[in-house]
C-alpha atoms as one frame of an Amber mdcrd trajectory, in Angstrom:
protein
 -39.893 272.255  65.924 -36.781 273.774  64.323 -35.305 274.547  67.728 -35.776
 270.934  68.866 -34.359 269.600  65.596 -31.298 271.850  65.873 -30.794 270.583
  69.426 -30.896 266.968  68.161 -28.408 267.790  65.375 -26.039 269.202  67.992
 -26.464 266.116  70.184 -25.556 263.826  67.257 -22.795 265.991  65.805 -19.799
 263.740  65.130 -21.671 260.523  65.990 -19.866 257.393  64.781 -22.804 255.802
  62.925 -25.665 258.301  62.788 -26.176 261.538  60.907 -28.862 264.024  61.892
 -29.118 266.894  59.461 -31.485 269.054  57.514 -31.994 269.913  53.871 -33.650
 273.013  52.418 -35.852 271.499  49.720 -36.656 274.935  48.308 -32.989 275.505
  47.347 -32.179 274.626  43.753 -29.225 272.435  44.711 -31.409 270.320  47.053
 -34.592 269.865  44.997 -33.394 266.702  43.247 -32.394 265.093  46.552 -35.799
 265.879  48.054 -37.619 264.506  45.001 -35.523 261.325  45.063 -36.564 260.664
  48.651 -40.223 261.598  48.217 -40.266 264.739  50.332 -43.620 266.390  49.636
 -44.423 268.522  52.652 -42.427 270.473  55.159 -41.169 269.603  57.653 -40.618
 265.995  56.583 -38.418 263.731  58.664 -36.782 260.700  57.055 -34.613 258.084
  58.694 -32.842 254.820  57.964 -30.479 253.507  55.331 -29.587 256.473  53.075
 -30.590 254.611  49.910 -33.932 253.493  51.405 -35.123 256.242  53.760 -38.381
 255.793  55.651 -40.902 258.377  56.856 -40.730 259.270  60.547 -44.208 259.317
  62.060 -43.437 260.040  65.721 -43.694 263.075  67.949 -41.954 266.333  67.133
 -40.660 267.451  70.535 -36.969 267.153  71.391 -37.753 264.387  73.870 -39.680
 262.391  71.240 -36.965 262.873  68.626 -34.156 262.031  71.057 -35.897 258.852
  72.238 -36.512 257.717  68.657 -32.941 258.513  67.631 -31.513 256.631  70.592
 -33.560 253.545  69.760 -33.258 253.602  65.962 -30.234 255.532  64.700 -27.757
 252.718  64.745 -26.413 250.327  62.160 -29.289 248.277  60.746 -29.572 244.984
  58.951 -28.796 245.560  55.293 -26.347 244.760  52.494 -23.588 246.641  54.329
 -24.372 245.064  57.712 -25.295 241.435  56.992 -23.999 240.430  60.414 -26.947
 242.294  61.956 -29.514 240.325  59.929 -31.372 237.187  60.846 -31.156 234.187
  58.481 -34.402 235.035  56.693 -33.373 238.633  55.981 -29.883 237.506  54.886
 -31.452 235.091  52.378 -33.713 237.845  51.028 -30.756 240.219  50.617 -28.715
 237.505  48.886 -31.489 236.962  46.331 -31.462 240.677  45.505 -27.657 240.800
  45.396 -27.577 237.988  42.811 -29.943 239.911  40.489 -28.565 241.812  37.551
 -28.710 245.598  37.761 -31.449 245.604  35.115 -33.560 243.028  36.961 -33.102
 244.857  40.242 -34.106 248.158  38.603 -37.176 246.455  37.101 -38.193 245.035
  40.494 -37.702 248.405  42.184 -39.759 250.115  39.485 -42.502 247.475  39.857
 -42.667 247.872  43.649 -42.644 251.661  43.421 -45.505 251.464  40.891 -47.452
 249.216  43.295 -46.869 251.695  46.098 -47.925 254.606  43.892 -51.045 252.718
  42.824 -51.932 252.065  46.476 -51.535 255.782  47.213 -53.650 256.761  44.193
 -56.365 254.256  45.155 -56.350 255.614  48.681 -56.598 259.214  47.457 -59.451
 258.347  45.057 -61.379 256.482  47.757 -60.885 259.318  50.242 -62.222 261.718
  47.603 -65.293 259.486  47.150 -65.789 259.371  50.915 -65.520 263.166  51.076
 -68.121 263.516  48.326 -70.417 261.013  50.087 -69.946 262.893  53.358 -70.854
 266.181  51.695 -73.978 264.623  50.109 -75.022 263.111  53.452 -74.417 266.444
  55.193 -76.641 268.228  52.655 -79.351 265.549  52.985 -79.244 265.759  56.784
 -79.470 269.551  56.710 -82.387 269.434  54.278 -84.202 266.788  56.346 -83.719
 268.760  59.544 -84.986 271.921  57.851 -88.048 270.035  56.594 -88.770 268.706
  60.097 -88.475 272.185  61.583 -90.694 273.734  58.931 -93.322 271.014  59.394
 -94.317 272.455  62.750 -91.795 271.086  65.220 -91.175 274.503  66.753 -94.905
 275.132  67.131 -95.405 271.690  68.692 -92.693 272.451  71.220 -94.221 275.863
  71.893 -97.641 274.291  72.554 -96.079 271.699  74.830 -94.246 274.458  76.699
 -97.457 276.475  77.023 -99.120 273.464  78.631 -96.358 273.397  81.206 -94.377
 270.635  79.591 -96.995 267.930  80.292 -98.179 265.368  77.770-101.403 265.715
  75.837-103.032 262.509  77.132-106.352 262.772  79.003-104.759 261.628  82.268
-102.500 264.663  82.318-105.145 267.299  81.577-106.092 269.810  84.202-109.025
 268.312  86.231-110.623 271.771  86.520-110.896 271.977  82.735-112.758 268.616
  82.622-115.351 269.828  85.075-116.046 272.938  83.016-116.689 270.884  79.894
């Protein structure tokens, strides 16, 4: 992926409104930046308004990255580009702009806490599902072992020895009936 990313950086070098770059989150001078933007795994691709970056979830080939960049790396509706916003988004931005710094910080903290809680709930529920899966897998394995040990293999062997036919009277060998 690095080769494709480097190719995209070259293609956008000097672009008027878009920056494509990379950050080494293992370097001491970059760790704080990566933490601020929620980078947890590598490679992580973020895009959007620098103060509100979003996770990129698309393909990782040059073609995928180039298509996404062409469609999305342009000025977006926001406090610095109100002219690109519809009336509803403008009104929402104006409400936030009228808030005091303290109120805005409190709202951001509240929303980040809600997001974190959603992530924690998700992680906890996935853990429960994993535990349930493991219990069901053990139960299935035990049940299948019990079925096998109850004579299933011998039943199949007997059926095979009979030539695969059923055990009903209609399917028995007529020569055996005469001998009885």
